[in-house]
Kinemage of the C-alpha trace (Angstrom):
@kinemage 1
@onewidth
@group {chain A} dominant
@subgroup {mainchain}
@vectorlist {calphas} color= white
{ca unk a 1} P 130.850 83.465 115.991
{ca unk a 2} L 134.376 82.493 117.079
{ca unk a 3} L 134.556 81.785 120.819
{ca unk a 4} L 137.962 80.771 122.108
{ca unk a 5} L 138.732 77.585 120.161
{ca unk a 6} L 135.034 76.872 119.445
{ca unk a 7} L 132.511 78.348 117.036
{ca unk a 8} L 129.112 79.284 118.475
{ca unk a 9} L 126.319 78.312 116.108
{ca unk a 10} L 122.550 78.170 116.129
{ca unk a 11} L 120.986 79.490 119.314
{ca unk a 12} L 124.223 79.960 121.282
{ca unk a 13} L 126.391 82.960 122.171
{ca unk a 14} L 129.945 83.251 123.433
{ca unk a 15} L 130.446 83.601 127.181
{ca unk a 16} L 133.775 85.312 127.801
{ca unk a 17} L 135.441 85.920 131.175
{ca unk a 18} L 138.836 87.469 131.848
{ca unk a 19} L 139.356 85.931 135.297
{ca unk a 20} L 139.569 83.018 135.295
{ca unk a 21} L 140.082 82.935 131.508
{ca unk a 22} L 137.051 81.303 129.914
{ca unk a 23} L 135.311 81.294 126.542
{ca unk a 24} L 132.454 78.874 125.837
{ca unk a 25} L 129.216 78.731 123.880
{ca unk a 26} L 126.066 79.023 126.004
{ca unk a 27} L 122.366 79.777 125.717
{ca unk a 28} L 121.665 83.547 125.597
{ca unk a 29} L 119.338 83.035 128.579
{ca unk a 30} L 122.350 82.142 130.762
{ca unk a 31} L 124.545 85.108 129.707
{ca unk a 32} L 123.874 87.428 132.668
{ca unk a 33} L 123.402 84.612 135.185
{ca unk a 34} L 126.915 83.307 134.430
{ca unk a 35} L 128.448 86.804 134.610
{ca unk a 36} L 129.750 86.782 131.048
{ca unk a 37} L 131.690 89.814 129.800
{ca unk a 38} L 131.323 91.397 126.382
{ca unk a 39} L 134.357 91.008 124.123
{ca unk a 40} L 135.655 93.935 122.151
{ca unk a 41} L 135.464 93.177 118.433
{ca unk a 42} L 138.302 94.655 116.370
{ca unk a 43} L 137.275 96.754 113.363
{ca unk a 44} L 138.541 99.104 110.674
{ca unk a 45} L 135.263 100.831 109.728
{ca unk a 46} L 131.693 100.639 111.036
{ca unk a 47} L 130.847 98.106 108.316
{ca unk a 48} L 133.039 95.615 110.253
{ca unk a 49} L 130.730 95.888 113.291
{ca unk a 50} L 127.419 94.153 114.056
{ca unk a 51} L 124.317 96.281 113.442
{ca unk a 52} L 123.990 99.394 115.578
{ca unk a 53} L 127.636 99.537 116.672
{ca unk a 54} L 130.275 102.054 115.619
{ca unk a 55} L 133.928 101.359 114.949
{ca unk a 56} L 135.496 103.392 117.722
{ca unk a 57} L 139.059 104.699 118.032
{ca unk a 58} L 139.850 105.226 121.722
{ca unk a 59} L 143.176 106.849 122.552
{ca unk a 60} L 144.862 105.763 125.780
{ca unk a 61} L 145.165 108.367 128.519
{ca unk a 62} L 148.974 108.425 128.233
{ca unk a 63} L 148.749 109.042 124.441
{ca unk a 64} L 150.971 105.998 123.776
{ca unk a 65} L 148.419 104.592 121.354
{ca unk a 66} L 144.860 103.448 121.208
{ca unk a 67} L 142.422 100.689 120.379
{ca unk a 68} L 139.899 100.324 117.591
{ca unk a 69} L 136.873 98.230 118.570
{ca unk a 70} L 133.136 97.979 117.959
{ca unk a 71} L 131.202 99.991 120.561
{ca unk a 72} L 127.728 101.386 121.130
{ca unk a 73} L 127.486 105.050 120.112
{ca unk a 74} L 127.086 106.143 123.742
{ca unk a 75} L 130.480 104.555 124.450
{ca unk a 76} L 132.028 106.249 121.423
{ca unk a 77} L 130.466 109.656 120.896
{ca unk a 78} L 133.082 110.666 118.336
{ca unk a 79} L 133.481 113.995 120.074
{ca unk a 80} L 137.260 113.905 119.818
{ca unk a 81} L 137.966 113.625 123.544
{ca unk a 82} L 139.487 110.930 123.523
{ca unk a 83} L 137.239 108.958 121.129
{ca unk a 84} L 136.609 109.087 117.418
{ca unk a 85} L 134.313 107.089 115.170
{ca unk a 86} L 136.313 105.327 112.458
{ca unk a 87} L 134.772 105.540 109.008
{ca unk a 88} L 135.024 104.429 105.415
{ca unk a 89} L 132.697 107.101 104.000
{ca unk a 90} L 130.684 110.107 105.212
{ca unk a 91} L 127.691 107.744 105.577
{ca unk a 92} L 129.433 106.110 108.577
{ca unk a 93} L 129.506 109.427 110.444
{ca unk a 94} L 126.910 110.976 112.791
{ca unk a 95} L 125.302 114.327 111.961
{ca unk a 96} L 127.430 116.031 114.641
{ca unk a 97} L 130.661 114.945 112.893
{ca unk a 98} L 129.556 114.402 109.263
{ca unk a 99} L 132.919 114.313 107.464
{ca unk a 100} L 135.019 111.161 107.063
{ca unk a 101} L 138.576 112.542 107.183
{ca unk a 102} L 141.865 110.703 106.512
{ca unk a 103} L 143.937 110.154 109.675
{ca unk a 104} L 146.749 107.744 108.750
{ca unk a 105} L 147.813 104.888 106.479
{ca unk a 106} L 147.934 101.336 107.831
{ca unk a 107} L 148.818 97.933 106.358
{ca unk a 108} L 145.042 97.415 105.833
{ca unk a 109} L 144.714 100.733 103.954
{ca unk a 110} L 143.847 104.318 104.771
{ca unk a 111} L 142.284 104.873 108.202
{ca unk a 112} L 139.800 107.738 108.550
{ca unk a 113} L 137.748 109.252 111.387
{ca unk a 114} L 134.575 111.316 111.592
{ca unk a 115} L 135.175 115.015 112.132
C-alpha cells in the first residue's frame, strides 16, 4: 500500500494525519493509539475498492461537484441524497437500487451509478 513516499509492506499499515501532515507505515496495533485517520481511496467502480467497500459518489452540498471514493455501505447508502454507489455492472448494486445506469462519460470511460 502506498503511504506518502513509502510503501507499507508485510505487517504494516499506513498512518495518515491531516494536521500536522504525516504519512508513515506502522504496526496495526498502534493505529488508534497514534490517532491515525483513514484515507479516502479514489475509485471508478466497486471493483477498485478493498473488500466490503463500495465506490461512492458524494455530491457536494453546493452542487459544484463531488468526490468518488471507497466507503463502507453505511457511509454511502446509494439512496440518491446526496450519495450514489458507482458501478460497472448490476452486480455492483444493492438490492434496493439494482440497476447500473449510465451517468456520464469520463476520460477513464463511462461512469455509471446504481439506481
